[in-house]
N, C-alpha and C positions, 0 to 999 in steps of 0.2 A: 160397920165395915171399916177396916183400916183405911185411913184417909189417903194413903199412898198406893192402895191396891191397884188402881188403874195404871200405875207406872211400873208394876212388877210383873214378873213372869207368873203365869197361872200355875206352873209346875211346883212352885214353893208352897202352894196351899194344898197340894194333893198328897195322898198316901203313896208309899213306894209302889213300884210296879208289882203286880201279882201274877202268879202262874196258876192257871185253872187246875183244880184237882179232879175235875170231871168234864169231859167233852164227849158229846154224843149227837147222833142224828135221830130225830124223832119224826115219824110219819104222822101227818095230820090230816090225810085224806086228799082227794081231788088230784092225786099225783104229786103232791108237794111233800118234801122232806126238809125239816128245819134243823139248822145247826144250833145247838144249845150248849152252854158252858156254865160251870159253877166255880167260884173261887171264894177265898176267905175262910170263914169258920163254918163247917157243916152244921154245927149246932147253934149258929148265931141267928140274928134277926133276918128273916128272909126278905129280900128286896128284888124285884124284877125291874130291869132297866130296858126301857123302850126307846130305840134309836129313832132318829129323824128321817126326813125324806118326804114321803115314804120312798123307800128304796135305798137308803143310805148304808145300812148294815152297821153292826156293832164294831167297836174297836177296843184295843187294850186300854186306852186312856179312860174309857168309861168305867173300868173297874176301880179306879183310883179315888173315887169320891166317897168311899166308905171305909171306916176303920176295919182292917182285916181281921182283928180279933173279935169283933162284935157283930159282923154282918156275914150272912150267907148270900152272896151276890150271884144273881142269875142273869145272864145275858143271852140273847138269841138274835139271829138274823131272820127278819120277817120274810114272808113269801117272796121268792124271786130275786133276793139280793144277798150279798156277801157269800157265805159258804152254803147257803140253802139252795136247794135244787127243785125244779129246773131254773136255771139262771135267767134273769130278766123276763121271766114269764108273767103275763098279766091274766092268764086264764085262772078262773076261780080265785081271784085275788082282789078282795074288797075289804073295807073296814070291818065288816061283820065276820068275814073269814078270819081276820087277824084277832078279833075279840075272842072268837072260839078257840083259836090256836093258843092264846094265853091260858085259857082254862085247861086245855089238853096238857100243856107243859106243867102247870101247877099240880094237876092230878098225877102226872107221871113222876114228879119229884116228891110227892107225898107232903105237900105244903097246904096248910089249912087257910091261913090268911097271910098277906104280905104287904110290904110297902111297895107302892108303884111310883117309879121315878122315870120321868120322860120330859123331853124338851122339843119344842117346835111341833112337827108332826107327832113326835112321841108324846107330847102333852095332849094333843087331840085324841090319840088312841087311848091314853091313860084315862081321859075323861069319859070316853065312850065305854071303856071297859068298866070303870067304877060305877057308871050309871046303869049298866046292865047287870053287874055283879057286886052290888054295894056291900054284901056280906063278906066278900073276899078281899076287898081293898081296905086295909086298915088305915092307910095314910097316903096322901098324894103329894109328891114333891115335883113341882112343875117348873119349867123354864121356857121363856119365850113363847107365850101362849098363842096358839093358832086354833081358831074356832071353825075353820072350813066354811067361811061365809063368802058370798059373792063379792062383798066389799073388799075383803082381804085379797082375794084373787085379782080383782080389778086393780087394786093398789100395786101389786107386784108385777102383774103381767099385762096391765093396761096403760102403763106409762106414769103412774103416780110416783113410784120410787125412781123412775127414770129421770124425773125432774131434778133429783139430787145427784144423779150419776149419769149425765147425758152421754158421756163418751162410751161407757159400758152399755148403756141402753141402745145406742146406735149400732154397736157391734152385734148385740143380741137380736134386735129387730131387723137389722140390715141383712141377716142371713136369708130373709124371705122378702125380697122386694115386692111391693104391692100388697103386702098383707094388710088386712083390715085393721085399723087402729083399735087397740083394746082387745084384740082377739088372737093373741100370739099362742095361747094354749092350743086352740084348734088349728092354727096355721102350722105349728110344728108337728102335729100328729102324723100326717102322711110320711114325713121324712124320718120319723123315729120308728115307724112300723113298716117301711117298705122292704123289699127283698134284697136291697143292696146293703151289705153289712158295713162297708166302708162309709157309705153315706149316713147310715144310722149313727155310727160313732162320731162322725164329724158334727152332725147336728146335736147329738147328745152332749158332746164336749162344749158346744156353744151354750146350750141350756144350762149345764152345770156351772160353767164359768160365770154366767150372769149371777147365779145365786152365791157362789163363792166370793165374788167381788164385793158383795154387800154384807157379808157375814159378820165381819169384825169392824169395830170403830177405826182400826188401823189397817184395814184391808189394802192390798195392793190394787193397782188400777185394773190389772188384767184378770184377776181371779184364778190365774194359773191354768194348767192343762191337766185334767184328771186322767188316770189310766183308762184306756178304752172300755174294758169290761165293767169297771165301776160306773163310769159315766153312762154307759148304755143302760144298765139296770136302773140307775138313779133317775135318768130322764124319762125312760119309758114308763116306769111305775108311777112317778109323779104325774106325768101327763095323763095317764090312765085314771088316776084317782081324781085329779082336778077336773077333768072333762065330765066326770060323773058326780062331782060335788060331794065326794066321799060317801055316796049312797045314803045320805041323811034324808029324813022324811021332809024336813023343811030347812030353810036357810039358817035359822037360828036354833036348830034342834038342841044343841048342847046347852045353850042358855035356857031354853024353855024347859029342859029337864033338870035344871040345877037343883030343884027340890029333892031329887033322888040322892043328892050329896049331903042332905041335912044331917048334921051331927058328925059327919066325917071330917076329921081335921086335915089340914094340908098347908103347904107353903107355895107361894108363887114368886119365883125370882125372875125379874123382868128387867132387861136393859132399857134405860130411858131413851137411847138413840138406836133402837132396833129398827132397821130399815126393811127387814123381811117380814117380821110380825110386829106391827106397830103396837105400842103399849096400851092403846085404848082397849084392845081385846082383853088383856089381863085385868084392866081396871073394871070393865063391864062384868067379867066373870066374878071378880071379888065382890062386886055389888050384889050379885045373886047368890053368893056362897059365903055366908057370914063366918063360917068356921075356918075360912082360909086366911092366911097371913100374907098379904101382898108386900113384897119387898122390892122397891124400885131402886135399881142400881144406877147411880147418876152418870158415870162416865163409862158406859158399856153399850155395845151393840147386841147382836143376836147370838153369837157363837158361844157354845159351852165352854170354850177355852178362854173367854175373856177373863182377865184376872179378877175383876170385881165379882163376876158371876161365879167363877170357880170358888172363890173364898166364901161367898154366901151359901152356896150349895153344900160345902163341907160343914159350915156352921149348922145348917139344917140337919144334916145326917148325924152329926155329932150330938146335937141336942136330942135327937130321937132315941139315942141309946138309953137315956134316962127316963124315957116314956114308954119303953117296950112293955112293961108289965101292965100299965094302965091301958095300953092299946091291945092287950091280949095277943102279943106276938111272942 
């Protein structure tokens, strides 16, 4: 990595903004319709981009990590968020619904195998998808690994990260006086799902601000105020998934099924100072998945937009261009 990458804007490492050549809504069942877009080269290396959250939605910046002449870039908004409908819905919205949705999209677009690119929750979903459909995932490009374990949830919602950011933690936890220490996920649930829309948005913004404040190594103290619709979908869907521990069969299911990734190549790009998804998860995954290349970025936190992380992810996708034939893409 460029030794000065941590001091430069992430934008200089990215490809120019792209305009989708295809935008559509795809029905996936259970009353859900997903927004799907394609950009780049229709005959290029297919890559599906899995956004974070869950509940975050995709953004135009996510198109820019891939050389537009060489990649066919597929982005979509997962159930309940972004431009997918119904908005902020948690009905029929689980990890395994989303894994199925990825297959529906792949088949609808006529793609046989593809690169799977995801960060944070997107990395969780990428791993669950690849372990379920290893014949369809040719390569995994992961960032900020999250394994949906109780330890990770306790770290972020039980006060561990709050020891480094006590001011922001007090604002987040202080929304619910008397909440049981270490149980803010459950404490927020009734306020995110009650019948008062204004109250939902107020608590959703507090939930979102806590995460935003810790995303970058250079984050502002406040985390900012997200638009109400975005915050509501983000907070409700995250809370829903975290209360149910991602519907995994065991706390360490992803690691226990790492043998299903045997022979599947991949790269893990991890910020050394990631306060949302601590690096130990990426390190443990790499131990169980020998075909993965763990790249620890020294002066970086969690966000996709961290300059060092952006630079390394572009290096990963650029290198893949020369491996496409070997990967049967």
